N, C-alpha and C positions, 0 to 999 in steps of 0.2 A: 475560439476553439477550434481542434482539429475535427474532422468530419467524421471518424470512426469512435470516437466519445458516445457513450450512451447514457442518458440520465435516467436513473427510476428514481420517483422523490427526491428526496434534497440533495441527492449522491450523483455526482460525474464517476463512472464507469468504463474500467477498461478490459478487455479481453487479454491472457498470457500471451497470442500470439501477436497481436499488435503493441503489446511492451516490448515482447524483447525485438520487433523490429525497430522500434525505436532506440534500442541501444542507450538507456538513460543511466545516469549516475545518482538520479534522488530515489531509487527505491529502497525502500522501509520494510522488513520482516519485524513483523508485532509479535511475533512466538517465542516461547522463553528460550533463551541460551542455549539449552540443551535440545532445543527442536532444530533451532537454526545449524548446532554445529552436527546436525545428522544429516543436515545437506539443506541447500538457499537457492536462491535465484541467480544467476551472475549479477555482478554487481552491488548484490543489495549488502545493505547495510543492518545489523541488527537492532532496533532498540525496542526492548518487551514493551506491551501494551500500557500496562500501571505506570511504566517510567516515562513512557511516552508523553501519557494524557496529563501525569501530574508536572512535566517541566516540556512543555512544550515548546515555549520561550528558548530553550536551551538548544533543542535540537531542531528546528523549525526557524526557517523566514516568510516572512509572509507575503515575502514577492516573488519565490519559489513554487513549484508546482511537484509535489509530490504523491509517489503512486506506493501504495498501500496495501500489503497482504498478509494473512494470515495460513493455516491450515486450510481453510476450506471459504474463506471470504468472509465471511458473517461476522464475525469478531472486526476484522479490519473496514469491513463497510458500521460499525458501530463508532468508530473511531473518528471516521469519516466525517460522519453527521454530524458527532461532538465539535472536532474541531475545525471542520468548515464552516460552522455557525460562530468560533472564534475569529474570524477571518483569513482563516490558513487554504494555502489550496489544495485540497488533497483529492486523489482520485483513486480510486478502490478496484483492483485487481480483482476481475470475476474468478469466482472459484479457489482461487489461493494457489500456495504452494500446491495441491494435492493436482490441480488441474494441470500443471506444469510437470509435475513427475511423473504420470499416465501418458503423458505426450511425448517424453522424452524419447 
């Protein structure tokens, strides 16, 4: 893994500034469609949390790494915990959309 990843408990985390510097195409916004439509990170796909948890095999490939965010980082952290235990490679974006929106 890259040196800028930070682990807390079972999760791998990344800051919003580190993520933006990567220009990744595997960014997933787990907020509601309505929240996503009000604003989201560049290149982010919207897959609401319950949809992602219920159908992870439909949206994720276990070979790829995905960067997951919500409004504040709490829900995305929980999703990462659950799906990483199932063999996916999810990285939680610390602070979520709120951090990115405040820093623009």
